[in-house]
C-alpha positions as CSV (number, residue, x, y, z in Angstrom):
1,M,21.2,26.7,-38.5
2,S,18.7,29.4,-39.2
3,H,15.5,27.6,-39.0
4,H,12.3,29.6,-38.4
5,H,9.2,27.5,-38.8
6,D,5.8,28.3,-37.3
7,T,6.3,31.9,-36.2
8,D,6.3,35.5,-37.6
9,P,9.7,35.7,-39.5
10,M,9.8,39.5,-38.7
11,D,9.6,39.1,-34.9
12,W,13.4,38.8,-34.4
13,D,13.3,40.1,-30.8
14,R,11.4,37.0,-29.9
15,L,12.7,34.6,-32.5
16,G,16.5,35.4,-32.2
17,P,16.8,34.2,-28.6
18,L,14.7,31.1,-29.4
19,L,16.9,30.1,-32.3
20,E,20.0,30.7,-30.3
21,S,18.9,28.7,-27.2
22,G,17.6,25.9,-29.4
23,A,20.9,25.6,-31.2
24,E,22.8,25.7,-27.9
25,L,20.7,22.8,-26.6
26,E,21.6,20.8,-29.7
27,S,25.3,21.8,-29.6
28,P,26.4,18.3,-28.4
29,L,25.2,16.6,-31.6
30,Y,26.6,19.4,-33.8
31,R,29.9,19.3,-32.0
32,E,30.1,15.6,-33.0
33,A,29.1,16.4,-36.5
34,A,31.9,19.0,-36.8
35,A,34.4,16.5,-35.4
36,W,33.3,14.0,-38.1
37,L,33.8,16.6,-40.8
38,G,37.4,16.9,-39.4
39,T,37.9,13.2,-40.5
40,L,36.8,14.1,-44.1
41,L,39.0,17.3,-44.3
42,P,42.3,17.7,-42.6
43,P,41.7,20.6,-40.1
44,S,45.1,22.1,-40.9
45,G,44.2,22.4,-44.6
46,V,40.8,24.2,-44.1
47,R,41.4,27.9,-44.6
48,R,37.8,29.2,-45.2
49,I,34.4,28.0,-44.0
50,L,31.0,29.3,-45.1
51,D,28.1,28.7,-42.7
52,V,25.2,29.4,-45.0
53,G,22.0,30.2,-43.1
54,S,24.0,30.6,-40.0
55,G,21.3,32.3,-37.9
56,P,22.8,33.4,-34.6
57,G,26.2,31.6,-35.2
58,V,26.1,28.8,-32.8
59,L,27.3,26.3,-35.4
60,T,29.8,28.9,-36.8
61,T,31.7,28.9,-33.5
62,L,31.6,25.1,-33.3
63,L,33.1,24.8,-36.8
64,A,35.7,27.4,-35.8
65,D,36.7,25.2,-32.9
66,A,36.9,22.1,-35.1
67,F,39.0,23.9,-37.8
68,P,41.3,26.3,-35.8
69,H,43.2,27.5,-38.9
70,A,40.1,28.6,-40.8
71,E,38.4,31.9,-41.4
72,T,34.7,31.3,-40.6
73,V,32.0,33.3,-42.3
74,A,28.5,33.4,-40.9
75,V,26.1,34.0,-43.9
76,D,22.5,35.0,-43.2
77,G,19.8,37.3,-44.6
78,T,18.8,38.7,-41.2
79,P,20.9,41.5,-39.7
80,Q,19.6,40.9,-36.2
81,L,20.8,37.3,-36.3
82,L,24.2,38.3,-37.6
83,E,24.6,40.7,-34.7
84,R,24.1,37.8,-32.4
85,A,26.6,35.8,-34.4
86,R,29.2,38.6,-34.0
87,A,28.6,38.8,-30.3
88,R,29.0,35.0,-30.0
89,A,32.2,35.1,-31.9
90,E,33.6,37.8,-29.6
91,R,32.6,35.7,-26.5
92,A,34.2,32.6,-28.1
93,G,37.5,34.4,-28.8
94,I,37.4,33.9,-32.5
95,A,36.6,37.4,-33.7
96,D,40.0,37.7,-35.4
97,R,39.0,34.9,-37.8
98,F,35.3,35.5,-38.0
99,E,33.2,37.4,-40.6
100,A,29.5,38.1,-40.6
101,R,28.2,38.4,-44.2
102,H,24.7,39.6,-45.0
103,A,23.4,37.8,-48.0
104,E,20.1,36.6,-49.4
105,I,20.0,32.9,-50.2
106,P,20.1,31.9,-52.9
107,G,20.3,35.3,-54.7
108,D,23.6,36.5,-53.3
109,L,25.5,33.2,-53.1
110,H,27.7,34.1,-56.0
111,Q,29.2,37.0,-54.0
112,L,30.5,34.9,-51.1
113,G,33.8,33.6,-52.6
114,Q,35.2,30.1,-52.5
115,A,35.6,28.0,-49.4
116,D,37.1,24.6,-48.4
117,L,34.0,23.7,-46.3
118,I,30.4,24.9,-46.8
119,W,27.8,24.1,-44.1
120,A,24.1,24.6,-44.8
121,G,22.1,23.5,-41.8
122,S,18.3,23.1,-42.4
123,V,18.5,25.6,-45.2
124,I,18.0,23.8,-48.5
125,H,14.4,23.0,-47.9
126,H,13.6,26.7,-47.6
127,I,14.7,27.2,-51.2
128,G,12.1,26.6,-54.0
129,D,14.6,25.0,-56.4
130,Q,16.7,22.7,-54.2
131,R,18.6,21.2,-57.1
132,A,19.7,24.6,-58.4
133,V,20.9,25.9,-55.0
134,L,23.0,22.8,-54.5
135,G,24.6,23.5,-57.8
136,E,25.3,27.1,-56.8
137,L,26.9,26.0,-53.5
138,A,29.0,23.3,-55.3
139,R,30.5,26.0,-57.5
140,L,31.7,27.9,-54.4
141,L,33.8,24.9,-53.3
142,R,37.6,24.8,-53.8
143,P,38.9,21.6,-55.4
144,G,38.8,18.9,-52.7
145,G,36.4,20.9,-50.6
146,V,33.3,19.5,-48.9
147,L,29.7,20.6,-48.9
148,A,27.7,19.5,-45.8
149,I,24.0,19.9,-45.6
150,V,21.7,19.1,-42.7
151,E,18.4,17.7,-43.9
152,G,16.2,15.0,-42.3
153,G,16.8,13.0,-39.2
154,L,14.1,12.1,-36.7
155,P,11.2,14.0,-35.3
156,T,12.0,15.6,-32.0
157,R,10.3,14.0,-29.0
158,R,9.6,15.9,-25.8
159,L,6.7,14.1,-24.1
160,P,5.6,10.6,-23.4
161,R,3.0,9.1,-25.7
162,D,0.4,9.3,-22.9
163,I,0.7,12.5,-20.9
164,G,-2.4,11.9,-18.8
165,I,-4.5,14.6,-20.4
166,G,-6.1,14.5,-23.8
167,R,-5.7,11.6,-26.3
168,P,-2.4,9.7,-26.3
169,G,-0.1,10.5,-29.2
170,L,-0.2,14.3,-29.1
171,E,3.2,14.8,-30.6
172,A,2.5,12.3,-33.5
173,R,-0.5,14.4,-34.4
174,L,1.5,17.6,-34.1
175,D,4.0,16.0,-36.5
176,A,1.2,15.3,-39.0
177,A,-0.1,18.8,-38.8
178,H,3.4,20.2,-39.2
179,A,3.8,18.0,-42.3
180,D,0.7,19.6,-43.8
181,W,2.1,23.1,-43.0
182,F,5.5,22.2,-44.4
183,A,4.0,21.0,-47.7
184,Q,2.1,24.3,-47.9
185,M,5.3,26.3,-47.1
186,R,7.2,24.4,-49.8
187,A,4.5,24.9,-52.4
188,G,4.5,28.7,-51.7
189,L,8.2,29.3,-52.2
190,P,9.4,31.2,-55.2
191,G,10.2,28.9,-58.1
192,A,9.1,25.9,-56.0
193,K,9.9,22.5,-57.7
194,G,8.9,19.1,-56.5
195,E,12.0,17.0,-55.9
196,P,12.5,13.6,-54.3
197,E,14.6,14.1,-51.2
198,D,17.3,11.7,-52.3
199,W,20.1,14.0,-51.0
200,R,22.9,11.7,-52.2
201,S,21.6,11.8,-55.8
202,L,21.0,15.6,-55.6
203,L,24.5,16.2,-54.5
204,A,25.8,14.0,-57.3
205,A,23.7,15.9,-59.8
206,A,25.6,19.0,-58.6
207,D,28.8,17.5,-60.0
208,L,30.0,16.5,-56.5
209,R,31.2,13.1,-55.2
210,P,29.0,12.0,-52.2
211,S,31.3,11.4,-49.2
212,G,28.9,9.9,-46.7
213,S,25.9,10.7,-44.5
214,R,25.7,10.3,-40.8
215,S,23.0,11.0,-38.1
216,F,23.8,12.4,-34.8
217,L,21.7,11.9,-31.6
218,L,20.8,14.2,-28.9
219,D,19.4,12.5,-25.8
220,V,18.4,14.5,-22.7
221,P,16.4,12.1,-20.5
222,A,13.6,13.1,-18.0
223,P,13.5,14.9,-15.8
224,A,14.8,17.6,-18.2
225,P,16.8,20.5,-16.9
226,R,15.0,23.8,-16.5
227,A,16.6,25.2,-19.7
228,V,15.2,22.4,-21.7
229,R,11.7,22.7,-20.2
230,E,11.7,26.5,-20.9
231,H,12.6,25.8,-24.5
232,H,9.8,23.3,-24.7
233,L,7.4,25.9,-23.5
234,T,8.5,28.3,-26.3
235,H,8.4,25.5,-28.9
236,F,4.9,24.6,-28.1
237,E,3.8,28.2,-28.0
238,R,5.1,28.5,-31.6
239,Q,3.3,25.4,-32.6
240,R,0.1,26.6,-31.0
241,E,0.3,29.8,-33.1
242,G,1.7,28.4,-36.3
243,L,-0.6,25.4,-36.6
244,T,-3.8,27.3,-36.0
245,G,-6.5,25.7,-38.2
246,L,-4.5,22.5,-38.6
247,L,-5.1,21.1,-35.1
248,A,-8.1,19.4,-33.7
249,D,-9.9,21.4,-31.0
250,D,-9.1,18.9,-28.3
251,D,-5.4,19.0,-29.1
252,A,-5.4,22.8,-29.1
253,A,-7.0,22.7,-25.7
254,V,-4.3,20.3,-24.4
255,L,-1.6,22.6,-25.7
256,D,-3.2,25.4,-23.8
257,R,-3.0,23.4,-20.6
258,L,0.6,22.5,-21.3
259,L,1.5,26.1,-21.7
260,D,-0.3,27.2,-18.5
261,R,2.5,27.6,-15.9
262,A,-0.1,27.4,-13.1
263,D,-1.5,24.1,-14.4
264,P,-0.1,21.0,-12.5
265,A,-0.1,19.2,-15.9
266,G,1.7,22.0,-17.6
267,L,5.2,21.8,-19.0
268,A,6.6,24.1,-16.3
269,R,5.7,21.6,-13.6
270,R,6.1,18.2,-15.4
271,E,8.8,15.7,-14.4
272,D,8.4,13.5,-17.5
273,T,9.6,15.9,-20.2
274,Y,12.8,15.1,-22.1
275,L,14.6,15.9,-25.4
276,L,15.4,13.2,-27.9
277,T,16.2,13.9,-31.6
278,A,18.6,13.2,-34.4
279,R,19.9,15.3,-37.3
280,T,21.3,13.8,-40.5
281,V,24.3,15.4,-42.2
282,H,24.9,14.6,-45.9
283,T,28.3,15.4,-47.4
284,A,29.9,15.6,-50.8
285,R,33.3,16.6,-52.2
286,R,34.3,18.6,-55.2
């Protein structure tokens, strides 16, 4: 679940805890997703799992819980995140069947060995040639194995449409600005190729048999717990920095107020913040 939009990818002292806390908040929906995968693959028959783009390993440990007989391998290109994944595996009591593997994606995929289950959470869209990387992942599957990718879902919502300051619809405009940023990011990737995001067709083109897609909901109503509000603050700080030049001046000013812990209208003091999102998991079998 290594997903690092809108911030300096080298600032891991700041980004690592943010990725980990964000994944922890979304653990309920990913726990449901892991349980669903257990209906596609008999847990007793899964011996090796690759979590490609694992980040700090939150999902790796959830997969290890769902498939208790499997060796789980956290695969990421960032050593600092893999250290977090190792520490998490120790705390979860799965260190004896856990491995952290440093690998660049997609360049080092061929070195990972085969697996019964491959999870790639919010990873594929960071690769220029999405069709090609799906083919490479498919070749790592053992016969009968499943590839699960997380792509799409619903935009996350954290605030009401009208928050009492600025123009209503702030998050919708942030989504539009992020879409522009995302298009620029995709266009700048090495070997970038335009590809309709028909994930079922792309998985079939990788010589896999699509085995279903499902979306999983996370709903934390207002008033959100402190941990959620703190994560909102960090999220909007990243957006304020990462979308510089893409936001209208008045929206940037509203973000500044939301980030001001002393402002009565700021995120730290609001009682109307919540967390609502959905992630879509697409699966296919070899």
